[in-house]
C-alpha positions in Angstrom: 63.0 7.8 -8.5 60.7 4.9 -9.2 61.1 2.8 -12.7 58.3 1.0 -14.0 58.7 -2.3 -15.5 58.1 -2.7 -19.2 55.5 -5.3 -20.0 57.8 -7.5 -22.4 57.7 -11.1 -21.7 61.0 -12.8 -20.3 61.4 -14.5 -23.8 62.1 -11.2 -25.3 65.7 -11.0 -23.6 68.3 -11.2 -26.4 68.6 -14.5 -27.9 72.0 -15.0 -26.7 71.4 -15.2 -23.2 71.5 -18.5 -21.9 73.2 -19.9 -25.0 76.0 -21.4 -23.0 74.0 -22.0 -19.6 75.9 -24.6 -17.5 73.8 -24.2 -14.2 70.0 -24.8 -14.1 68.2 -24.4 -10.8 64.8 -25.3 -11.4 61.9 -24.7 -9.1 63.5 -25.6 -6.0 61.6 -25.2 -2.4 63.2 -25.6 1.0 61.6 -25.6 4.3 63.2 -25.2 7.8 60.6 -26.2 10.4 57.3 -24.8 9.0 59.3 -21.7 7.4 59.2 -22.1 3.7 62.7 -20.4 2.8 62.9 -20.9 -0.7 59.7 -21.1 -3.3 60.2 -22.6 -6.8 63.5 -20.8 -7.0 64.5 -21.1 -10.8 67.5 -19.3 -13.0 70.5 -20.2 -14.9 74.2 -19.5 -14.8 76.0 -19.2 -17.6 80.0 -20.4 -18.5 82.0 -17.2 -19.1 79.8 -14.9 -17.2 79.9 -13.3 -13.6 76.1 -13.6 -12.3 75.3 -11.3 -9.3 73.0 -13.1 -6.7 71.3 -10.0 -4.6 68.8 -10.1 -1.9 68.3 -8.8 1.4 69.5 -10.8 4.5 67.2 -13.9 4.7 66.1 -13.7 1.4 67.4 -17.5 0.5 70.6 -16.3 -1.3 72.9 -18.7 1.0 70.3 -21.3 1.4 70.1 -21.6 -2.4 74.0 -21.7 -2.8 74.3 -24.7 -0.2 72.0 -26.6 -2.5 73.7 -26.0 -5.4 76.8 -27.3 -3.5 75.1 -30.4 -2.3 75.4 -29.0 1.4 71.8 -29.0 1.8 69.1 -30.9 0.2 66.3 -29.3 -1.7 62.4 -30.8 -0.9 61.8 -30.5 -4.3 62.9 -29.0 -7.7 66.5 -29.6 -9.4 69.9 -28.4 -9.9 71.8 -29.6 -12.9 75.1 -29.4 -14.7 75.4 -29.1 -18.2 72.0 -30.8 -18.5 72.9 -33.6 -15.8 72.1 -34.3 -12.2 75.1 -32.9 -9.9 77.0 -35.5 -8.4 80.0 -35.5 -6.2 82.1 -36.0 -9.0 80.8 -33.1 -10.9 81.1 -31.1 -7.6 85.0 -31.8 -7.4 85.0 -29.3 -10.5 83.1 -26.5 -8.4 84.8 -23.9 -6.2 83.1 -22.6 -2.9 83.4 -19.6 -0.7 80.9 -19.6 2.4 80.3 -16.4 3.9 81.4 -18.0 7.4 85.1 -18.3 6.9 86.1 -22.1 6.6 89.9 -22.0 7.4 92.0 -24.1 9.4 93.3 -20.8 11.9 96.7 -23.2 12.5 97.8 -24.0 9.2 99.8 -21.3 7.0 98.5 -19.7 4.4 100.1 -21.6 1.5 100.0 -24.9 3.4 96.2 -24.4 3.9 95.2 -23.9 0.0 97.6 -26.6 -1.2 95.8 -29.0 1.3 92.3 -27.9 0.0 93.9 -28.5 -3.9 94.4 -31.9 -2.9 91.0 -32.4 -1.6 89.9 -31.7 -4.8 92.1 -34.5 -6.7 95.2 -32.3 -7.4 98.7 -33.6 -7.3 100.9 -32.0 -4.6 103.3 -30.4 -7.1 100.0 -29.2 -9.1 98.4 -27.9 -6.0 101.9 -25.8 -4.9 102.1 -24.6 -8.6 98.4 -22.9 -8.5 98.7 -21.9 -4.8 102.0 -19.7 -5.7 100.3 -18.3 -8.8 97.2 -17.2 -6.9 99.0 -16.1 -3.7 101.1 -14.0 -6.4 98.0 -12.8 -8.0 96.1 -11.9 -5.0 99.3 -10.0 -3.6 99.5 -12.7 -0.9 102.6 -14.0 -1.7 104.7 -12.4 1.1 102.2 -13.9 3.8 102.3 -17.7 2.4 104.3 -18.5 5.2 102.0 -17.2 8.2 99.3 -18.8 9.9 95.8 -17.7 9.0 94.9 -16.7 12.7 97.6 -13.9 12.2 96.2 -12.3 9.0 93.6 -9.4 9.3 90.2 -10.2 8.1 90.7 -8.7 4.7 93.6 -11.0 4.3 91.8 -14.0 5.5 89.3 -13.0 2.9 91.6 -13.0 0.1 92.8 -16.6 1.0 89.5 -18.0 1.4 89.0 -16.7 -2.2 92.2 -18.5 -3.5 91.1 -21.5 -1.8 88.1 -21.6 -3.8 90.2 -21.0 -6.9 92.9 -23.6 -6.6 91.7 -26.6 -8.5 90.5 -24.1 -11.8 87.1 -24.9 -11.1 84.4 -24.8 -14.0 81.9 -23.3 -11.4 82.4 -20.5 -8.5 80.1 -20.2 -5.7 81.0 -17.2 -3.9 79.2 -15.9 -0.8 79.8 -12.4 -0.4 83.4 -12.2 -1.3 84.0 -8.7 -1.1 83.1 -8.6 2.6 86.1 -7.1 4.7 87.9 -5.8 1.6 89.2 -2.9 1.3 88.8 -0.9 -2.4 92.1 -2.0 -3.5 91.6 -5.4 -2.6 88.3 -5.7 -3.9 89.3 -4.3 -7.3 92.4 -7.1 -6.8 89.6 -9.6 -6.6 87.2 -8.0 -9.2 90.1 -8.4 -11.8 91.1 -12.1 -11.0 87.1 -13.1 -11.2 87.1 -11.4 -14.5 89.9 -13.4 -15.6 88.2 -16.7 -14.6 85.1 -16.1 -16.2 87.3 -15.0 -19.5 88.9 -18.4 -19.3 85.2 -20.2 -19.3 84.6 -20.5 -15.8 80.7 -19.5 -14.4 80.8 -17.6 -11.7 77.7 -17.1 -9.3 78.6 -14.7 -6.5 76.5 -12.8 -4.0 77.1 -9.1 -2.3 75.3 -6.5 -0.7 77.7 -3.9 -2.0 75.2 -3.0 -4.8 77.8 -0.7 -6.8 80.5 -3.4 -7.0 77.8 -6.0 -8.3 76.9 -3.2 -11.0 80.2 -3.1 -11.9 81.2 -6.6 -12.2 78.0 -8.8 -13.1 77.2 -9.6 -16.8 73.9 -11.2 -15.2 72.0 -10.7 -12.2 69.7 -12.4 -10.3 66.9 -11.0 -7.8 65.8 -12.8 -4.7 63.1 -11.9 -2.0 61.3 -13.8 0.7 62.6 -17.0 -1.1 61.4 -15.9 -4.7 63.0 -15.1 -7.7 61.9 -11.6 -8.4 63.7 -10.7 -11.7 66.8 -12.5 -13.3 68.4 -11.7 -17.1 71.7 -9.7 -18.3 72.4 -6.3 -17.1 71.4 -4.6 -20.0 68.1 -6.6 -20.2 66.9 -6.0 -16.8 67.9 -2.0 -17.0 65.6 -2.3 -20.1 62.9 -4.0 -18.5 62.6 -1.6 -15.6 63.2 1.7 -17.6 60.6 4.2 -18.8 60.7 7.0 -20.8 62.8 9.2 -18.4 65.1 12.1 -19.7 67.5 14.5 -18.0 68.0 17.8 -19.4 70.4 21.1 -18.9 69.5 24.4 -20.2 70.6 27.5 -20.0 68.3 29.3 -17.6 65.9 28.1 -15.0 64.1 24.7 -16.4 61.0 25.2 -14.8 59.1 25.1 -18.0 59.0 22.1 -18.5 56.4 21.6 -16.1 53.8 23.1 -18.6 54.6 21.0 -21.7 52.1 18.6 -22.6 53.0 15.1 -22.2 55.9 15.8 -19.9 56.2 15.0 -16.0 58.4 16.8 -14.2 60.4 14.5 -11.7 63.2 16.6 -10.5 64.1 20.3 -10.8 67.4 22.0 -10.2 67.4 25.3 -11.6 68.7 24.7 -15.2 68.8 20.9 -14.7 65.5 18.6 -14.8 64.7 14.8 -15.3 61.3 14.4 -16.5 59.1 11.5 -17.4 57.6 11.3 -20.9 54.1 10.2 -21.8 54.1 7.1 -24.4 53.0 9.8 -27.3 55.5 12.3 -26.5 58.6 12.8 -28.8 61.6 13.3 -27.1 63.1 15.1 -30.1 60.2 17.7 -29.6 61.2 18.4 -26.2 64.6 18.9 -27.1 63.6 21.3 -30.0 61.5 23.1 -27.4 64.5 23.7 -25.4 66.4 24.8 -28.2 64.2 26.9 -29.0 64.4 28.9 -25.4 68.3 29.0 -25.5 71.5 26.5 -25.2 71.1 23.0 -24.2 74.0 21.4 -22.3 72.8 17.7 -22.2 69.8 16.1 -22.9 69.9 12.1 -22.8 67.8 9.1 -21.5 68.3 8.3 -18.1 68.8 4.5 -17.1 68.1 2.8 -13.8 71.1 1.7 -11.7 71.1 -1.8 -9.9 70.2 -0.3 -6.8 66.9 1.3 -8.1 66.1 -2.0 -9.9 66.7 -4.0 -6.8 64.4 -1.4 -4.8 61.9 -1.5 -7.1 61.5 -5.1 -7.8 61.6 -6.3 -3.8 58.6 -4.0 -2.8 
């Protein structure tokens, strides 16, 4: 399916969007040698919301995240936290999980997380208490004394997520947090991230698993070739890239729809069809025409999936 973007401007997004913005990335540029990898990248992340950051390999996601965390510098543009420059002290309140595992393989799981909590300024007692709670929540408590190198890749991934969460950060930046996780482990991590967002944390995460992103994210940022192609709440983007498309299931063959003025048949499978409607075509008129021919088992608008929107905007 191909979905057409509506002409509504970005300012037409719901007024609640960005009312609690904490992180702003504004017109950021970055090059490596003669290759520009970020081109005026701008987007925002809100407190209490999960923002999915999606794009193909090499699109600029990891570079953007590293600039937010201060691992890389921007050539131009700004990143701000609550309207002010991001200092080292501010970054102490951030949690970061890189795509490449950054764990010490010869340390035990609990020792590793406590150590990283201490680096963020926690007392030993607080770091130990937070570590114990996280390992229990992430179903890793039985492995607390194991060396990191003895864990499966999926369990190492969960340890790294715990390390990003141990100091109760105000902003979580997670680069491919679901990589290597089986479906049950991914569901467990999703639940933990939802809890953190519900408690007020801002969460920015990248993932190639678009079905998971669609289920998890509140807001979405799509990047391609170093340029932001779309950004907004999930509902807003679905509205922007929707068009008058309907699915219908009738009691007999639905091929008669191809002869109805203002209707374009997109898919046909016996009694089931998907149609595009011209702007002047009344969807209720189509429904009445179908009812005149017999029973109608289903009729309703088709909403584009995140994967369909993604394919549309990066073309």
